[in-house]
Structures are given as structure tokens and as C-alpha cells.
C-alpha positions as CSV (number, residue, x, y, z in Angstrom):
1,M,139.3,86.1,47.6
2,W,141.5,83.8,45.8
3,P,139.8,82.1,42.9
4,L,139.6,78.3,42.8
5,Q,141.9,77.6,40.9
6,H,144.2,79.5,42.7
7,I,143.4,77.5,45.9
8,L,144.1,74.3,43.9
9,A,147.8,75.7,42.4
10,F,148.3,77.0,45.8
11,Y,147.3,73.4,47.0
12,D,149.7,71.5,44.5
13,A,152.6,73.5,45.3
14,L,152.3,72.8,48.9
15,R,152.2,69.3,48.3
16,S,155.2,69.2,46.4
17,V,157.3,71.3,49.1
18,S,155.8,69.4,52.3
19,G,154.3,66.5,51.3
20,S,153.8,65.1,54.6
21,F,151.2,68.0,54.8
22,A,149.0,66.5,52.1
23,G,145.8,67.0,53.6
24,C,145.9,70.4,54.2
25,V,143.8,72.2,51.3
26,A,143.8,76.2,51.3
27,G,140.8,77.8,50.2
28,T,138.7,75.7,52.1
29,L,140.0,77.2,55.7
30,G,142.6,74.7,55.8
31,A,140.6,71.5,56.6
32,F,142.9,68.1,55.8
33,T,141.7,65.5,54.0
34,L,139.1,67.1,50.7
35,E,139.8,64.2,48.3
36,A,136.9,63.9,45.8
37,S,134.1,61.6,46.8
38,S,132.0,59.8,44.6
39,P,128.2,61.9,43.3
40,N,126.6,59.2,44.5
41,A,128.4,58.7,47.9
42,S,125.8,59.6,50.9
43,L,127.1,62.0,53.6
44,R,127.7,59.3,56.2
45,E,130.2,57.8,53.5
46,I,131.6,60.9,52.7
47,L,132.3,61.5,56.1
48,L,133.6,58.4,57.1
49,E,135.9,58.2,54.3
50,R,137.7,61.0,54.7
51,V,138.1,60.5,58.6
52,S,139.6,57.5,57.9
53,A,142.1,58.7,55.2
54,E,143.1,61.7,57.7
55,P,141.7,60.8,61.5
56,L,143.2,64.1,62.5
57,N,140.2,65.6,60.7
58,L,138.3,63.9,63.9
59,V,140.3,65.0,66.7
60,A,140.3,68.5,65.5
61,T,136.5,68.3,65.2
62,L,136.6,67.1,69.0
63,I,138.9,69.5,70.3
64,F,136.4,72.4,68.6
65,V,133.7,70.4,70.4
66,C,135.8,70.9,73.9
67,A,135.9,74.6,73.1
68,I,132.5,75.0,72.4
69,L,131.0,73.2,75.5
70,H,133.8,75.1,77.9
71,T,132.4,78.7,76.5
72,F,129.0,77.6,78.1
73,C,130.9,76.0,81.1
74,A,132.6,79.5,81.8
75,P,130.6,81.6,84.3
76,L,131.5,78.3,86.2
77,F,134.8,78.8,85.7
78,A,134.4,82.6,86.8
79,R,132.0,82.0,89.7
80,L,135.3,79.5,91.0
81,A,137.6,82.0,90.8
82,R,136.0,84.4,92.8
83,R,135.7,81.9,95.4
84,L,139.3,81.2,95.3
85,E,140.3,84.8,95.3
86,E,138.1,85.5,98.6
87,S,139.4,82.4,100.5
88,H,143.1,83.4,99.4
89,H,142.4,87.4,100.4
90,L,140.8,85.7,104.1
91,R,144.5,83.2,104.7
92,W,146.3,86.0,103.8
93,L,144.3,88.8,106.3
94,E,145.1,85.5,108.6
95,S,148.9,85.1,108.0
96,E,151.7,86.5,110.1
97,E,153.3,88.4,106.7
98,S,150.1,90.4,106.4
99,A,150.7,92.8,109.5
100,A,154.5,93.1,108.2
101,E,154.7,97.3,107.1
102,G,154.2,97.1,103.6
103,A,153.9,93.5,102.9
104,E,152.0,92.6,99.4
105,E,149.5,90.1,98.9
106,P,150.8,87.4,96.9
107,V,148.6,86.3,93.8
108,S,147.1,83.3,94.0
109,F,148.1,81.3,90.4
110,V,145.1,79.2,90.8
111,A,142.9,82.1,91.3
112,V,144.0,83.7,88.2
113,F,144.3,80.5,86.0
114,M,140.7,79.8,86.6
115,H,139.9,83.3,85.8
116,Y,141.4,83.0,82.4
117,L,139.2,79.9,82.3
118,G,136.2,82.0,82.2
119,E,136.9,84.5,80.0
120,I,135.0,83.5,77.1
121,E,137.4,85.5,74.6
122,A,140.2,83.7,75.9
123,V,138.5,79.8,75.3
124,F,139.2,79.2,71.8
125,G,142.4,80.7,71.7
126,L,143.6,78.4,74.9
127,W,141.8,75.6,73.0
128,A,144.4,76.5,69.9
129,I,147.2,74.9,72.3
130,P,146.0,71.6,72.2
131,L,144.9,71.7,68.2
132,M,148.3,72.9,67.1
133,A,150.0,70.5,69.3
134,A,147.8,67.4,67.9
135,V,149.3,69.1,64.3
136,T,152.6,69.1,65.7
137,F,152.8,65.5,66.8
138,N,150.9,64.5,63.6
139,R,152.4,66.8,61.1
140,G,155.6,68.2,62.7
141,W,155.9,71.6,63.6
142,A,156.9,72.9,60.5
143,D,153.6,72.0,58.9
144,A,152.1,73.4,61.7
145,K,153.5,76.6,61.2
146,Q,152.6,76.5,57.2
147,F,149.0,76.5,58.8
148,L,149.0,79.5,60.8
149,E,151.1,81.8,58.4
150,G,149.9,81.0,55.2
151,I,146.4,79.0,55.1
152,A,144.6,80.7,58.8
153,H,143.4,84.4,58.1
154,F,143.3,86.6,60.7
155,D,142.0,89.5,58.4
156,E,138.7,89.8,60.1
157,A,140.2,89.4,64.0
158,V,142.4,92.1,62.9
159,F,139.5,94.6,61.6
160,V,137.3,94.0,64.6
161,V,140.6,95.2,67.0
162,V,140.8,98.2,65.1
163,V,137.3,98.8,64.6
164,M,136.4,98.7,68.0
165,A,139.2,100.9,69.1
166,I,137.5,103.8,67.0
167,A,133.9,103.1,67.6
168,S,134.5,103.3,71.3
169,T,136.2,106.4,71.1
170,Q,134.4,109.3,72.7
171,P,133.5,111.6,69.7
172,M,131.9,108.7,67.7
173,L,130.0,107.8,71.2
174,Y,129.2,111.3,71.5
175,V,127.8,110.8,67.8
176,G,125.6,107.9,68.1
177,E,124.4,109.0,71.7
178,K,123.5,112.1,69.7
179,L,121.6,109.9,66.8
180,L,119.7,107.7,69.3
181,S,118.8,110.2,71.5
182,M,116.3,111.9,69.1
183,V,114.7,108.8,68.7
184,A,114.5,108.3,72.9
185,S,113.5,112.0,73.5
186,L,110.2,110.3,71.8
187,G,109.8,108.7,75.1
188,G,111.2,111.4,77.5
189,N,114.5,109.9,77.5
190,R,113.6,107.4,80.1
191,P,115.4,103.7,80.0
192,K,112.3,102.2,78.1
193,A,112.9,104.9,75.2
194,W,116.6,104.3,75.2
195,W,116.3,100.4,75.0
196,F,113.9,100.5,72.3
197,S,116.0,103.2,70.4
198,I,119.4,101.4,70.8
199,L,117.8,98.0,70.0
200,V,115.9,99.3,66.8
201,V,118.3,102.0,65.6
202,G,121.7,101.2,66.9
203,P,121.6,98.1,64.9
204,L,120.5,99.4,61.6
205,L,123.6,102.0,62.0
206,G,125.4,98.8,61.3
207,S,125.0,99.2,57.8
208,L,126.9,102.3,58.0
209,I,129.5,101.8,59.8
210,T,130.2,98.2,60.2
211,E,128.4,95.6,62.4
212,P,131.5,95.7,65.1
213,A,131.1,99.2,65.2
214,A,127.5,99.5,65.7
215,M,128.0,96.6,68.5
216,T,130.5,98.7,70.2
217,I,128.3,101.5,70.1
218,C,125.0,100.1,71.3
219,S,126.5,97.8,74.0
220,L,128.2,101.2,75.6
221,L,124.7,103.2,75.4
222,L,122.7,100.0,76.9
223,A,125.4,100.1,79.8
224,Q,124.9,103.6,80.4
225,H,121.3,104.0,79.6
226,F,119.5,100.9,80.9
227,F,122.0,98.3,82.4
228,R,122.9,100.4,85.3
229,Y,119.2,100.4,86.7
230,R,119.7,96.5,87.4
231,P,116.7,95.0,85.1
232,S,115.9,92.1,86.3
233,K,117.3,88.7,85.1
234,R,114.9,87.8,82.8
235,L,114.8,91.2,80.9
236,A,118.8,91.5,81.2
237,Y,119.3,88.7,79.0
238,A,116.3,89.0,76.6
239,T,118.0,92.2,75.9
240,V,121.8,91.0,75.0
241,A,120.1,88.4,73.2
242,L,117.8,90.9,71.0
243,L,121.5,93.3,70.4
244,F,122.9,90.4,68.9
245,C,120.5,88.7,67.1
246,N,119.4,92.5,65.4
247,I,122.9,93.2,65.1
248,S,123.3,90.1,63.2
249,I,120.4,91.4,60.5
250,G,121.2,95.0,61.0
251,G,124.1,95.0,59.0
252,V,122.6,93.5,55.5
253,L,121.1,96.8,53.8
254,T,124.6,97.3,52.7
255,N,127.4,95.1,51.2
256,F,130.2,96.1,53.1
257,A,129.0,95.9,56.9
258,A,128.4,92.6,58.2
259,P,131.4,90.3,58.0
260,P,128.8,87.4,56.6
261,V,128.3,89.4,53.5
262,L,132.0,90.7,53.2
263,M,133.2,86.7,53.1
264,V,130.8,86.0,49.6
265,I,130.8,89.3,47.8
266,P,134.4,88.6,45.6
267,S,132.7,85.3,44.5
268,W,128.4,86.2,44.4
269,G,129.1,89.9,43.5
270,W,126.2,91.3,45.4
271,D,126.2,94.8,45.2
272,S,124.0,97.1,48.2
273,S,120.9,97.4,46.2
274,V,121.0,93.8,45.7
275,M,121.2,93.4,49.8
276,F,118.8,95.9,50.3
277,W,116.1,94.3,48.4
278,T,116.7,91.0,49.3
279,F,117.7,90.9,52.7
280,G,117.6,94.7,54.1
281,V,113.6,95.3,53.9
282,R,113.0,91.7,55.5
283,A,115.8,92.7,58.4
284,V,114.1,95.9,59.1
285,A,110.7,94.3,59.5
286,A,112.2,91.5,61.5
287,L,113.9,93.5,64.5
288,V,111.3,95.8,64.7
289,V,108.4,93.2,65.2
290,G,110.8,91.5,67.6
291,T,111.6,94.5,69.7
292,L,108.2,95.3,69.6
293,L,106.9,92.0,70.6
294,Y,109.7,91.3,73.3
295,A,108.5,94.7,74.8
296,A,104.8,93.2,75.0
297,L,106.0,90.5,76.9
298,L,108.5,91.9,79.0
299,R,106.6,95.1,79.9
300,R,106.1,94.2,83.9
301,D,110.0,94.1,84.2
302,L,110.5,97.0,81.7
303,A,107.8,98.7,84.4
304,A,109.9,97.7,86.8
305,L,113.3,99.4,85.5
306,Q,111.3,102.5,84.9
307,L,110.5,102.7,88.6
308,R,114.0,102.2,89.6
309,A,115.3,105.1,88.0
310,S,114.8,108.9,89.2
311,D,114.1,111.5,86.9
312,S,117.4,113.0,87.6
313,E,119.3,110.3,86.6
314,V,117.5,109.2,83.6
315,S,118.8,112.0,81.7
316,N,122.4,111.8,82.0
317,P,124.1,111.8,78.9
318,L,127.1,109.1,78.3
319,Y,128.9,112.8,77.4
320,E,127.9,116.0,78.7
321,R,130.6,117.8,77.1
322,A,130.0,118.7,73.3
323,V,132.7,117.4,70.9
324,P,134.3,119.8,68.2
325,T,133.2,118.8,64.5
326,G,136.7,118.3,63.2
327,V,137.5,115.9,66.0
328,V,134.3,114.4,64.8
329,V,135.1,114.0,61.6
330,G,138.7,113.2,62.0
331,N,137.5,110.1,63.8
332,L,134.7,109.5,60.8
333,L,137.7,109.4,58.1
334,F,139.9,106.5,60.6
335,L,136.6,104.9,60.6
336,A,136.3,105.3,56.9
337,W,139.8,104.3,56.4
338,T,139.3,101.4,58.5
339,V,136.2,99.9,56.9
340,T,137.9,100.3,52.8
341,H,140.6,98.5,53.9
342,S,139.0,95.9,56.0
343,G,140.7,93.1,53.9
344,S,144.3,94.4,54.4
345,P,145.8,93.9,57.8
346,R,149.2,95.7,57.1
347,L,146.6,98.9,56.0
348,L,144.7,98.6,59.2
349,V,147.6,98.3,61.6
350,V,149.3,101.5,60.0
351,G,145.8,103.7,60.3
352,L,145.4,102.5,64.1
353,L,148.9,103.7,64.6
354,F,147.9,106.9,62.9
355,F,144.7,107.3,64.6
356,L,146.4,106.9,68.3
357,A,148.5,109.8,67.5
358,F,145.0,112.1,66.1
359,V,143.9,111.1,69.9
360,D,146.9,112.2,71.5
361,A,146.6,115.5,69.5
362,T,143.2,115.9,70.6
363,R,143.0,114.8,73.8
364,H,141.4,117.5,75.4
365,F,138.6,115.9,73.8
366,Q,139.1,112.4,73.7
367,R,140.1,109.6,76.1
368,A,142.8,107.2,76.7
369,V,141.6,104.5,73.9
370,S,142.1,101.1,75.5
371,L,143.2,98.2,73.8
372,R,142.7,95.4,76.2
373,A,138.7,94.9,75.5
374,P,139.5,95.0,71.5
375,L,142.4,92.8,72.1
376,L,140.4,90.2,73.7
377,V,137.9,90.3,71.3
378,G,140.8,89.7,68.4
379,F,142.2,87.2,70.4
380,F,138.8,85.4,70.6
381,L,138.1,85.5,66.8
382,A,141.8,84.5,66.0
383,G,141.1,81.2,68.0
384,L,137.9,81.2,66.6
385,V,139.2,80.8,62.7
386,I,142.3,78.5,63.8
387,H,139.1,76.1,64.9
388,G,137.1,76.9,61.9
389,S,139.6,76.0,59.5
390,F,139.9,72.4,60.4
391,Q,135.7,72.0,59.9
392,T,135.8,72.1,56.1
393,W,135.8,68.1,56.1
394,W,132.2,68.0,57.3
395,I,130.7,71.3,56.6
396,E,131.5,71.4,53.1
397,P,129.5,68.6,52.4
398,V,127.0,69.0,54.5
399,L,126.1,72.4,52.6
400,E,126.2,70.6,49.2
401,R,123.9,67.5,50.0
402,V,121.1,69.5,51.9
403,S,117.9,70.9,50.1
404,D,116.4,74.3,50.8
405,I,114.3,73.9,54.0
406,P,116.9,72.0,55.7
407,L,120.0,73.8,54.3
408,F,118.4,77.0,56.2
409,F,118.0,75.1,59.3
410,T,121.5,73.7,58.9
411,T,123.0,76.9,58.4
412,L,121.2,79.0,61.1
413,G,122.3,75.6,63.5
414,L,126.1,75.6,62.1
415,S,125.9,79.5,62.9
416,A,125.3,78.7,66.4
417,F,128.6,76.9,67.1
418,N,130.8,78.5,64.2
419,D,131.9,82.0,63.2
420,N,128.4,82.9,60.3
421,A,131.0,84.6,58.6
422,S,133.1,81.1,58.3
423,I,129.9,79.4,57.1
424,T,128.9,81.9,54.6
425,Y,132.3,81.9,53.1
426,L,132.3,77.9,52.9
427,A,129.7,77.8,50.7
428,S,130.9,80.7,48.5
429,L,133.6,78.2,47.8
430,V,130.7,75.8,46.0
431,P,131.3,76.2,42.5
432,N,127.8,77.0,40.2
433,S,125.3,77.4,43.5
434,S,121.9,78.7,42.4
435,E,120.7,82.3,43.7
436,E,118.2,80.5,46.1
437,V,120.9,78.5,47.8
438,R,122.5,81.7,48.5
439,Y,119.7,83.4,49.7
440,I,118.9,80.5,52.1
441,V,122.6,80.3,53.0
442,M,122.9,83.9,53.7
443,S,119.6,84.4,55.5
444,G,120.3,81.1,57.5
445,A,123.8,82.2,58.8
446,I,122.5,85.9,59.9
447,A,118.9,84.5,61.1
448,G,121.4,82.5,64.0
449,G,123.4,85.3,64.4
450,G,122.4,85.8,68.1
451,L,122.2,82.3,69.5
452,T,125.3,81.8,71.2
453,I,128.2,84.4,71.6
454,I,130.4,82.5,69.0
455,A,127.8,83.0,66.4
456,N,128.8,85.9,65.0
457,A,131.9,88.1,65.0
458,P,130.5,91.2,67.0
459,N,129.1,89.5,69.6
460,P,132.3,88.9,71.7
461,I,132.4,92.5,71.8
462,G,128.9,93.0,73.3
463,N,130.1,90.5,75.5
464,S,133.1,92.2,76.5
465,I,131.2,95.2,77.0
466,L,127.7,93.7,79.1
467,S,129.3,90.6,80.8
468,R,130.2,92.3,84.1
469,F,125.9,93.4,84.4
470,F,125.5,89.3,84.9
471,D,126.8,87.5,87.7
472,G,130.0,85.1,86.6
473,G,129.0,86.7,82.9
474,L,126.9,85.7,80.3
475,S,125.9,82.3,80.6
476,Q,125.1,80.4,77.0
477,F,122.6,78.6,77.9
478,A,120.5,81.6,79.1
479,L,121.4,83.7,75.7
480,L,120.6,80.8,73.6
481,A,116.8,80.5,75.5
482,S,116.2,84.2,75.5
483,A,117.5,84.0,71.9
484,L,114.8,81.6,70.4
485,V,111.8,84.4,69.9
486,P,113.6,87.0,67.8
487,V,115.5,84.1,66.0
488,L,111.8,82.4,65.2
489,I,110.9,86.0,63.9
490,N,113.6,86.4,61.9
491,V,112.9,82.7,60.3
492,I,109.6,84.2,59.9
493,F,110.7,87.0,57.4
494,F,113.6,85.4,56.4
495,L,112.4,81.4,54.8
496,V,108.2,81.8,55.6
497,L,108.0,85.1,53.7
498,R,110.4,85.0,51.5
């Protein structure tokens, strides 16, 4: 993380080289005009001043709002895509061309286009196109390219792609399933026992193997041991909401596993001891209470799910074949390399290439590494970074001028619509902030990490794995409503009982 003086020096150099790009300030994530305002100016006056000085600030935020609204409408596009594909297929069957020998059905361009509009992972990348077009029109391509190459930081996106690819391999899932099955066995390995084990123990593993890795393993195990039995819609959304909320707080027992924490460690200097006693104890209590509360509220839905699962199906593990210890250790070493070098994309890519070679050499105990889902999630996060980089002009003064309790709920609300790691990073740039303010910002960011798919970096991973169990994909509205109860529990433990 660059010190503030280096950031300002880079800004001055950039202005001298490219005078037209005077509004672009590195270190506050690349927002355009961030000139000093009067200390007595109100928040409204500051925002109006910045929009007046650089209208592109407002344009970028309006495009970002459109992208957020698109994520809520994504299931509608997905359903429309399916209807168009079905209609296209019927017309093909009725046509004369279909009767010809070896005839191949043509692809419906409109249906495929609607399908991509319905992919939440593609939303922010798609809306980055009009955003960069606006920057290019206003500033020129040279300045837009300078932003993408020098100011927008994609380290987190690369890290998530690599750690997701490693965590989804057979040895990692085998170990994760064995650990979680120890808890599930206390309940006879029934779906309800797996549900509780995955939602309580799984997120806590995120403090050791990182939140993205924990999300990958928990989502795949939920698909195998829970969602395969077709839970009710209410139970399904409650499960995903709990997973997202618990992952968001389950990684704060250490200082190296949660993206919002990683962003502030260079500035705030918190070690794992501080994280555990300040945040970790509260996180454990909150996720246990939240899961138990939902288990009580949804006991009838869980009982109905138990009846649908036969005894022969319940005990089926995800991987029945044991994986040699050496192969497991090899995968764990590559995961350790990825975690240790999370801030160096080049080393991450090199590690991934060696890991793919290792998988090929041990393919009898591995399965082919699928990069489609990791790359989609990485594309999602990269798009979010681009859009988030242009929101500093209004986020920074909001974080500076709000008192403690309003600051908590402001941070929580902002995290729901902007990756919470970006919020904590911006807060870390505010000089001489008190420990109380730092605690409030971090607590609000992690407490709201399960409200939407875009609230926490690992959430898109869970969406990519579990969305197939929902008609038209996950609905942002339904997820938001289902997450209100566990988020309220988080507020109680992190704010009321602090």
C-alpha cells in the first residue's frame, strides 16, 4: 500500500505528464476531482463543489447506479433468455432446414446476449464499457488507458481467481468435507446436520484458508449435502444469506484472510491477536446465534427437507475415494503460497501455472481444474474495482464527516452496494483516525457483507456455484430480505455489545 505522500507525489507527476487528466488521484482509488474543501463546508456543499468542478464524477456514479440496478434485474434477463432459446428451438424444429441430414441448429444471438445480461458476474464488466467510453470521450483514450494500467488495482480479482481454482480441487474438497463431517456426524450426517456444520464451522475455516477458499468449499458442500434435496424457496434463500453473512464475519479471526481486513493492515497495523479479541470473539458468537435462530425459525422447512432425503442418499460423500497425504499437502502448499503472495499478481499467476502442472502430474487423485467459474468471478470483481475507483469523490467525505453510530450504518449500507474491501480501504486513507472510528468502519463493513452479492468479494463465488438451484438465478431482492435477520444479529454483537 503506498504511503499518502507517495500517492500525492504520483498525482503531481501524472498531472505534469497529462494535464488533461488533472482530476485523477491515485491512492483514493482513482476518483477524479478530490480538491481540498473548507473544513466548515457541509457534506452537500462538498459534493456539489466536486460535481461542479468535474461533472464526470456524477456521470461515473450514475453508470454505477445503473450497474447495481442491473444486478437486481439479472434474474429477469435469465428467464427471458430461456424463453427466447425455447422459442428459437421450436421454430428450428418446424423449419425445413432441421430435416436435412447433419443439420445443426443455429445459435440465437439475442438469446445468448440476454443470457449474458442475466449473468450477475458479467454485469459490472459490461457496464465498465460505457464508463470507459465516457472517460475516453471526456479525457481521451490515453488518459483512460492510464487509469486502467496505473490506478485501478486488480490484485484482489487475480487473488480470488487463483484461490478459487485451488480451493475447488478434489483434495481440498476432500479435506474440507472430512473436517465438516466430524461435526455433521453428531447429527447422523443428515441434511440438517450438514447445514449447521457448513454454516458454522465452514466460515470459521475462512480465517485460516481465506474467505474465498472457505466460500468455495462451503458452497460446493452445500450443493452436495443440502441443495440437492430441493429445499423450499424460503429455506434456500435463508441458507445463502446465512452463508454470505457468516463468511463475511468468519474470516476476521486473523489478519490475513478477509479482504476488508487485508486492505487496512498496512495502515492500521492490526495483528491477528487484535483481530481475534476485538472482532473474532464477536464474530463467532454472532454466526452461531444467527444460525441457531434461523434453524428455529425454519424448523418446519428443515424437517420437510429431512423427509425428502432417504437414508441411502444422506451418507453419500462428495468424494468417496481417499486422497493420498502427499497430494493433499501439495495442494495446501500451493494454497499457502497464494495466501502469502496475495498482493503480487505476477507471483500468483506463476504459482497457478505450477499448480496446474502439479494437478496434471497427480491427475489420478485430482479432477480437471475448471477455470470458467473463477474467471467469471474475477471478471466481476475487476469490473467492480473499475466502478468503485470512481466513487471516492462522494464516499471519502461521507466517511470523514459522520459520527460513530451513523458511521456504522453508513459503512454497512455502502458495503451492500460496493465491495466492503473498498470501503475499508478508503477509510484507511483518512489520516489520524481514532481506534474507535477504525473499529466502527471495520464492524460496519463486515456486518453488511452478506446483504447483496456485491457486498463482499467471496459472495460472487457462492453465487456462481449455487445460482443453478434458483429459478433464473439468485434474486438480489430476496437475498437482501433474507439477510436482514443475520445482519441484525451482527449489529447487536458488533455495535450494541461492543
